[in-house]
C-alpha positions, 0 to 999 in steps of 0.5 A: 801157431803150430808153424811158429812152434815148429820154427822155434823147435827148428832153431833151438838146436842151432841156438844151443850150439852157438851158445855153447861155442861162445861159452867155450870161446869165453873160457878160452879168452879167459885163459881157462880150459875149454876142451870139455865145452868145445867137445860137447858143442862139436858132438852135438853137431856130429850127431846132427850131421850123422843123422842127416847123412844116415837119412840121406843114404837110406833115401838113396838105398830105398830109391834104388830098391823102388826104381824101375817099377819095383813097388810092392803090389800091396803098397801100390794097392794101398796108395790107389785106395787112398786116391794117390795117383801112380804118377805122383808116386813115381815122381816121389821115388824119382826124386829120392836120390837127389834128396838123399844126396842133398842131405848127406853131401853137405852134412859131410862137408859140415863135419869136415869143417870141424877139423882144425886142418880144414879151418887153417886152410880156409883161414888163408882166404877168409878172416877166421880164427881156426882155433875159435869154436864159434867160427868152427860152428858157424862154418859147419852150420853154413852147410845147412844152407846148401842142404836146404837148397839141394833138397828143394831142388831134389823135390822140384820147384814145380812140385813144391809150387803145386803142393803150395797152391793146393794149400790155402794161405791165410795172410794173417798167419803168413805175417806171423810166420814170417816175423817169427822166422826173421826174428829167430834169424836175428836172434841166431845172429845175436847169440852167434856173436856172443850176446849174454856171454861175450858181448852186451850193449854197445859192443854187441851192436858195434860187432853187428855194425848196427849203428844210429843212422845219420841223414846221409846214410839214410838218404844213401840207403833209400836212394840205392834201394829205389835204384835197384828196383828198375835194374832188377826188373830190367835184368828179369825182363831181359832174361825172359826175352832170351828164354831164361824164364823161371816159371816155377820160381814165379809160381812158387813165390806166388803160392808162398808169399802171394797174400802178402802182396795184397795188403799194406801190412804184408808189404811192410812185413816183406821189407822190414822183417827181412831187413831185421832178420837177414841183414843182422845175420848175413851182413852183421854177424857172418860177413866180418868173418866169412868175407863179402863173396862167401856171405853174398853166395850163402845169402843167394843160396838161402833163397832156395825157392829161386832154385838155380835161376836168374833170380839167384844171380840177382840175389847174389848181386843184391847181397854183394851190394848190401855187403859193400854198403856194410863195409863202407857204411854200416849194417843199418844202411844195408837194412834200409836198402833191403827194406826199401827194395823189398817194399818197392817191389811189393808196392809194384806188385800191389798196384799191378793187380789193381788194388787201387 
């Protein structure tokens, strides 16, 4: 329950700025002055990124002071008394510069994206309106994906896998957490495209590309979802054969999601929750404004537990295919592909460990 509350707290400021941005855009569409609302919206983002920049710079400063064995003796004594290995302390100190960089650099980019001149430049390459506050906020928030990835890499996938493996994962709790995360992701998409303010009912679902599936679209979704599985398995097998193994990625994935592969409800959750959350946000809300290549890239980088590995390339290709389907059919078709793909991989994992 604590984890779910933490997720709600994490998503709350994102939902707030998107709601305010849509309110400002609604006033702009009505021909009213939206300067005050826009300013408040941007101010919240500026404060958020200022905190992240400050924290990142502090971490880099601290790492400089503590590097080269400069840990105060009393601090070392306190750690040893607590039973913390000196090697662990040194590993943490060594990771601080990378973590700090991962906090301040994308945050600086997020601030730059709030500048109209920068958005006018981007509008030459992606279909955004530089004057639209919703587009500005969406662009700025997208840098949090990069922050998440860089901080994850800074800590180290191996260190995260080690930490996760020492924590007992309860399958039921994991199910609740994953559904909460993906439903909040879907809510982010709904609020982002103007739910309750600028769009409701049919116009909302049309904007997201979520439509009723016909038989042909359903068959296409199921067929492509199944066809992708052997292709991906083949790519991963080939990468292992040439020495491009991602041991830490596999360890971290198993530590975080392993319990879900051992039950039918877990496998269904892996497929259905991702289809509802990730597809609604990426293919439904973002792609019509960010374009297919950028959306596929953000989708790949969001899966930070893959680091920068062959798995990241696979997810980028998957995201590109899902985006192509969104453009030619609908987000609903992409949802079917994503769900079938994830669940098929889950079934293969389930059978491979002898759960029959």
